[in-house]
C-alpha positions in Angstrom: -35.7 44.6 115.5 -39.2 44.4 116.7 -41.6 45.1 113.8 -44.7 44.4 115.5 -47.0 47.3 115.6 -45.7 48.7 119.0 -42.0 48.0 117.8 -42.6 50.0 114.7 -44.3 52.8 117.2 -41.4 52.8 119.4 -38.6 53.1 116.6 -38.5 56.5 115.1 -36.2 55.5 112.4 -37.9 52.3 111.5 -41.2 54.4 111.1 -39.7 57.3 108.9 -38.1 54.6 106.7 -41.3 52.7 106.5 -43.1 56.0 105.5 -40.3 56.7 102.7 -40.6 53.0 101.5 -44.2 53.6 100.7 -43.9 56.7 98.8 -41.2 54.9 96.8 -43.8 51.8 96.4 -46.7 54.5 95.6 -44.5 56.2 93.1 -43.6 53.0 91.1 -47.1 52.0 91.0 -48.0 55.6 89.4 -45.7 54.6 86.6 -42.1 55.5 87.7 -40.4 52.2 87.4 -37.6 51.0 89.3 -38.2 53.3 92.1 -40.2 51.0 94.3 -37.1 48.5 94.2 -35.4 51.0 96.6 -37.9 50.5 99.2 -36.7 47.1 100.8 -33.1 48.5 100.5 -34.2 51.6 102.3 -36.0 49.4 105.3 -33.1 47.2 105.7 -31.4 50.0 107.3 -33.7 49.3 110.3 -34.7 45.6 110.2 -33.8 42.4 108.6 -34.3 41.9 104.7 -36.9 39.3 104.8 -39.0 41.2 107.6 -38.6 44.4 105.3 -40.0 42.6 102.4 -42.7 41.3 104.2 -43.8 44.5 106.1 -43.8 46.6 102.7 -45.7 43.7 100.6 -49.3 44.7 101.9 -48.4 48.4 100.8 -47.6 47.0 97.5 -50.8 45.2 97.1 -52.9 48.0 98.3 -51.3 50.5 96.0 -51.6 48.1 93.1 -55.2 48.6 93.3 -54.7 52.3 92.5 -52.0 51.7 89.9 -54.1 49.0 88.1 -57.0 51.4 87.9 -54.9 54.4 86.5 -53.6 52.0 83.7 -56.6 49.6 83.1 -56.7 50.9 79.5 -53.0 51.0 78.7 -51.0 48.0 78.6 -49.6 45.3 76.3 -51.7 42.1 76.7 -49.2 40.1 74.7 -46.3 41.0 77.2 -48.5 40.1 80.2 -49.6 36.8 78.8 -46.3 35.6 78.5 -44.6 37.1 81.9 -47.4 36.4 84.3 -47.3 32.6 83.9 -43.3 32.8 83.8 -43.3 34.9 87.0 -45.4 32.6 88.7 -43.0 29.8 87.9 -40.2 32.0 89.1 -41.7 32.8 92.4 -42.6 29.0 93.0 -38.8 28.3 92.2 -37.6 31.1 94.7 -40.0 29.9 97.5 -38.7 26.3 97.1 -34.9 27.2 97.0 -35.2 30.2 99.4 -33.1 28.3 102.2 -30.3 26.9 99.5 -29.7 29.9 97.4 -27.7 32.7 99.1 -29.7 36.0 98.6 -26.5 38.0 98.3 -25.3 35.9 95.3 -28.7 36.5 93.5 -28.9 40.0 94.5 -25.2 40.6 92.9 -26.4 38.8 89.7 -29.2 41.2 89.4 -27.1 44.1 89.8 -24.6 42.8 87.1 -27.5 42.2 84.8 -28.9 45.6 85.5 -25.5 47.6 84.7 -25.0 45.4 81.6 -28.4 46.4 80.3 -27.5 50.2 81.0 -24.3 49.7 78.8 -26.2 48.0 76.2 -28.7 50.7 76.0 -26.2 53.2 75.5 -24.7 51.5 72.9 -27.7 50.9 70.9 -28.3 54.7 71.3 -25.5 55.1 69.1 -26.4 52.0 66.8 -30.1 52.4 65.8 -31.8 49.1 66.1 -35.3 48.2 64.9 -37.8 47.4 67.8 -37.7 43.9 69.2 -40.9 42.1 69.4 -42.3 40.5 72.4 -41.2 36.8 71.5 -42.0 33.9 73.8 -38.6 32.4 74.5 -37.0 35.5 76.0 -40.1 36.4 77.7 -40.1 32.9 79.5 -36.6 33.1 80.5 -36.9 37.1 81.9 -40.1 36.3 83.4 -38.8 33.5 85.5 -35.9 35.3 86.7 -38.2 38.2 87.2 -40.4 36.2 89.6 -37.1 34.5 91.4 -35.5 37.9 92.0 -38.6 39.7 92.9 -39.7 37.2 95.6 -35.7 37.0 96.9 -34.6 40.7 96.6 -37.8 42.7 95.5 -35.5 43.2 92.3 -37.8 42.0 89.6 -37.6 45.4 87.7 -34.0 44.8 85.9 -35.2 41.6 84.1 -38.5 43.1 83.2 -36.4 46.1 82.0 -34.0 43.9 79.9 -36.9 42.2 78.1 -39.5 44.7 77.5 -37.4 48.2 76.9 -36.1 47.0 73.5 -39.4 46.7 72.2 -39.8 50.3 72.4 -43.4 50.4 73.8 -45.4 53.8 73.9 -44.4 55.4 77.4 -47.9 54.8 79.0 -48.3 51.4 77.5 -44.6 50.5 79.3 -45.6 51.8 82.4 -49.2 50.2 82.5 -47.8 46.7 81.8 -45.2 47.1 84.4 -47.9 48.3 87.0 -50.3 45.3 86.1 -47.5 42.7 85.7 -46.0 43.5 89.3 -49.3 43.8 90.9 -49.9 40.1 89.5 -46.6 39.0 90.9 -47.2 40.6 94.4 -50.5 38.7 94.9 -48.4 35.4 94.1 -45.6 36.4 96.7 -48.3 37.1 99.4 -49.5 33.4 99.4 -45.9 32.2 99.5 -44.7 34.7 102.4 -47.9 33.5 104.1 -46.8 30.0 103.9 -43.1 30.8 105.0 -44.7 32.5 108.1 -43.3 35.9 107.3 -46.9 37.6 107.0 -49.0 37.8 109.9 -52.8 39.5 110.0 -51.9 42.1 112.9 -48.7 43.4 111.5 -49.8 43.4 107.9 -53.0 45.4 108.7 -51.2 47.6 110.9 -48.7 48.5 108.4 -51.4 48.9 105.8 -53.4 51.3 107.8 -50.6 53.7 109.1 -48.5 53.4 105.5 -51.1 53.1 102.8 -52.2 57.0 102.8 -48.6 58.0 101.8 -48.5 55.2 99.3 -51.7 56.2 97.6 -51.0 59.9 97.3 -47.8 58.8 95.9 -49.2 56.8 93.3 -51.3 59.5 92.0 -48.2 61.7 92.1 -46.3 59.1 90.0 -49.1 58.8 87.6 -49.0 62.7 87.1 -45.2 63.1 86.8 -45.3 60.2 84.2 -48.1 61.7 81.9 -46.0 64.9 81.9 -42.6 63.6 81.1 -41.4 63.6 77.6 -41.1 60.2 76.1 -37.3 60.3 75.8 -37.0 61.8 79.2 -39.0 59.0 80.6 -37.0 56.4 79.3 -33.7 58.0 80.2 -35.2 58.5 83.7 -36.0 54.8 83.9 -32.3 53.6 82.8 -30.6 56.1 85.0 -32.8 54.7 87.9 -31.8 51.1 86.9 -28.1 52.0 86.9 -28.4 53.4 90.4 -30.6 50.6 91.8 -28.2 48.0 90.2 -25.1 49.5 91.3 -26.7 49.6 95.0 -27.8 45.8 94.8 -24.3 44.8 93.7 -23.0 47.1 96.9 -25.1 45.1 98.9 -24.1 41.6 97.4 -20.5 42.6 98.1 -20.5 44.4 101.3 -23.8 43.2 102.7 -27.0 45.2 104.0 
């Protein structure tokens, strides 16, 4: 599949899926976690996985500007201080081993982790436990895994959820921490994708100009929805999205894209 500007314009399926993926990215940057994870699996119906990831990355980065602005006063500084450096290590590891580790194996592992987390969350609702602090050892582990999975399969959200949800942060702080963290991770990925030859100025500029309006509109829509959801409903939505995405990832790992 040609994903150059002319190839995208001549493929109605690719163009439609790209717009849909951009809307999902925008919603995630507006504070609806997990939704953005569906963008690359959606694009895979029209193009190779690595091409899909490189096509949508500039939209992530452009949407990050709006998302970070919206949540600039609502985030957990401690979590960011732990997770951002760890994620950088994870991205670097993924870049160095991308030709060695099978993507399907890693994608399947993340799907399993996400499903286990949802089972664990359901158990904890029946057995109330005190909030867990943002401790460094767990944060470093999940942060590195977050960086690896975000680079390889655009699936950094499940490790983030697994580490942060037990802390029971306030809804807006949770959303802001997620938005700012993944904004930083996307800038890290940009350099490494460029080094691998997956990002070109022509293709990235075209994709950004065409798809950015839908993504920005969806970012504001995501923030509006997040602010109006009840806290309990918000986190239940997070868990259901995580479960659905994890099942999708496991399906992709077993049967392929």
